[in-house]
N, C-alpha and C positions, 0 to 999 in steps of 0.2 A: 522594566520597559515593556510596553505592550506592542504586539504586532497584530494588525487587523487583516481580515480576509473578507472583503466585500464580494458578493456574487449575486447573480440573478437565478431565481428558481423558475424554470419555464415548464409549463404544462404542455408537453408535445401533443398529447391527444387533442387538447383544446385548440392548439395552434393549427393542426391540419384538419380540423373538423370541416364539414361541407359549408357551414355558415360563414366560415372565415375565408373561403375560396371564391375566386371570381374568374370566370372564363371569358377571355377576350380574344380577338383575332390574333393577338400577339402571343397568346399562351395563357398559362395558369398563374395566378398571382394570389398572395395572401393579403387580405384587406383589414384584418384586425390585429396586426402584429403589435401595435402600440398598446392596445388594451390587454394583451396577453402577458407582456413582460412587466408585471406589476409586483411580483413577489420579490422584493429586494431584501436581502438579509446581510447581516454583518457578524463576524465571529472574531472575538478578541483572544489572542494567545497570551498566556502568562504562566509563570512558574506555579507548580502545584502548591507550594507552601507560602505563597505571597500573602502578606497580612494587609498591606496597604496598596490597593490598586487605584491608580488615578485614571478611572474610566470616564471618558467624556459623557455628557448627557445624551439621552436617546435622540435620534433624528426622526423627524416626521416622515412616516411612510416606509421606514426601514426597520425590519424586525431584528432584534438582537437575540442570537442563539448561542448555546454553549457547545453544540455538536452539530455536525452535518456530514453528508456523504458526498464525496467527490470521486468519480471514476470507480465507484464500487467500494471505496475504502472509507470507513467511519473515522472522522477527525473530530477530536474534542479540543476544548480550549486549553487543556493542560498537556496535549499530545499523548494522552493515555491510549493504549491499545486495547484495554479491557472490553470496551463496547464492541469493537470489531471482532475480537477473538471470541466473544460470546456468540455473536451472530454466525461467525465462521464455523464454530464447533457444532452449532445447532444444524446448519446446513450439511455438514459432513456426516453427522449422525443419521440424518434422513437418507443420504446417499448410501451410507453403510447398510442401512436396512434394506435398500433396494438390492445391493450386491448380495446380501444374505439370502434374499428371496430367489435371486438367480442361481445361487449355489444350491439351494434346496431343489431347484428344478433340474439339476444335473449339469450346469455349466462347468467346464473344466477350469483348473487353476490358472492355466496360461491365459485364457480369455478373461478370467476375473482380474488377473494382474493388469491386463491391458485396460480394462474398464476402471480399475482402481487408479491407475496413473492418469487417465483422462478425466475422471470425475472428481477425484479427491486430491491427488497430488498437484494437479493443475490449479486447484482452488487454494491450496496452502501456499504454493510458490508464487501466486499472482501478486505482483507488486511487493514481494517480500523484502527487497532491499530498502524500500521506502519506510517501512515501519519496524524492521527487525531489531533495530537498536533501541526501540522503546518497549520491547517485550519484557515483562517482568518475569521473575523466576516462576511465579504461579502460572503465567501464560505459557511459558515453555513446558512446564510439567504437564499441563492439561493437553497441550498439543501432542507431546510425546506419548501421553497415555492413550490418546485415541488412535495413534499410529500402532501402538502395541496391541490395542484391542482388535485392529484389523487383522493382525497376524493370528491372534487367538481364534478369531472367527473363521480363519481360513480363506479370506478374500484377498490376501496379499502374502506373497512369499518373500518379499524384500524387507530388509531391516533399515528403517529410516530414522534419522536423528535430526531434530530441528536445528541444532548448531551446525551439523555438517551440511544441511541443506542451505542454511544462511551463508556459510562460507563459499559454497559452490556457486550460488547465484551472485554473490558479491564479486567474486573473481571474474565471472563471466561478463557481468555488466561493466566492471572496472576496465577490463581489457578492451571493451568496445569504446568507452569514453576517452581512452588515451589517443584515439584517432582524432587528429585536429579537425576533421570534418564532422565529428559527432556533435549533436545539438547540446550535449552537456559538457563538452570539453572546456568551455570557458569557466566552469566551476572549479577546475583544478588549479592548485597554486603554481607559482613559477618553478622552473627547474632549478634544482640545487646545484651550486658550483662547488666542486670538491677538487682539492689538489692531490688527493690520494684515492686509491681504489683497492681495498684489501679483499673484497669479496664481490661477487656479482649480485646486484640488487634487481628486484623485479620492477622497480620504478625509480626514477630519479628526481621526484618532486620534493620540494621543501615541506617539512612537517610544520604545521601551524601551531601557534601557542594556544593551548586549551586550558580553560579554567574550570569548566563544568562538565560533568559526565554526560549530560543531555546533549551538549554540543559535540562531544567526542564520539558519541554513539550514532550520530547522523551518518548517512551513507558514505559521503566523500571522506570525512575524517576517519571513519571506521576502516575504510580500505587503505588509506594512507598509512595508518599505524599497524594494521594487521598484515597487509600484503607488502612485505619489504624484503 
């Protein structure tokens, strides 16, 4: 089965350019919005090993792509994280070089640790629950290697592990979405009805029936099975 993701690619710089603006007594308005929203694209999701894909024919004026970037995260048609991890590690290496230069200028370790947390750890943990389940062993090893390199270079004094980071951010977000007022609360399954209580559980939701690891590794299911 294929899942599609249609979206519009908007050139913000073109949208707010002076030629698209019109000043009137009532204020500022955009006059060429219709001509700007023209880059329509569509992305088909499918299993990595699918042999027979029943993809519909192309639509006029809509570009078909195999990967895109939404909210800073690279998404591919097979939900692979390799493209995003490659770009992430490249940016982290650039920031690591900056921290190394600051260290050579005499910046103390405490200040470097603060900068490391703000520049690098914030980049690694950004939206981590959304793609952590799709990380391959190679992705985890490369991320762990760059964190260990930060310690060797002396720009970080803390020991970080990608699995521990994933578990921490998963538990934090899961604790928030159990609030009925949270925008993701509707994604949780119904509460399980049990006639016995042998031990204290961290959540009382029903465990869904899972057939594929890709489904089990998604954020909601990962938390339901790991946080019990």
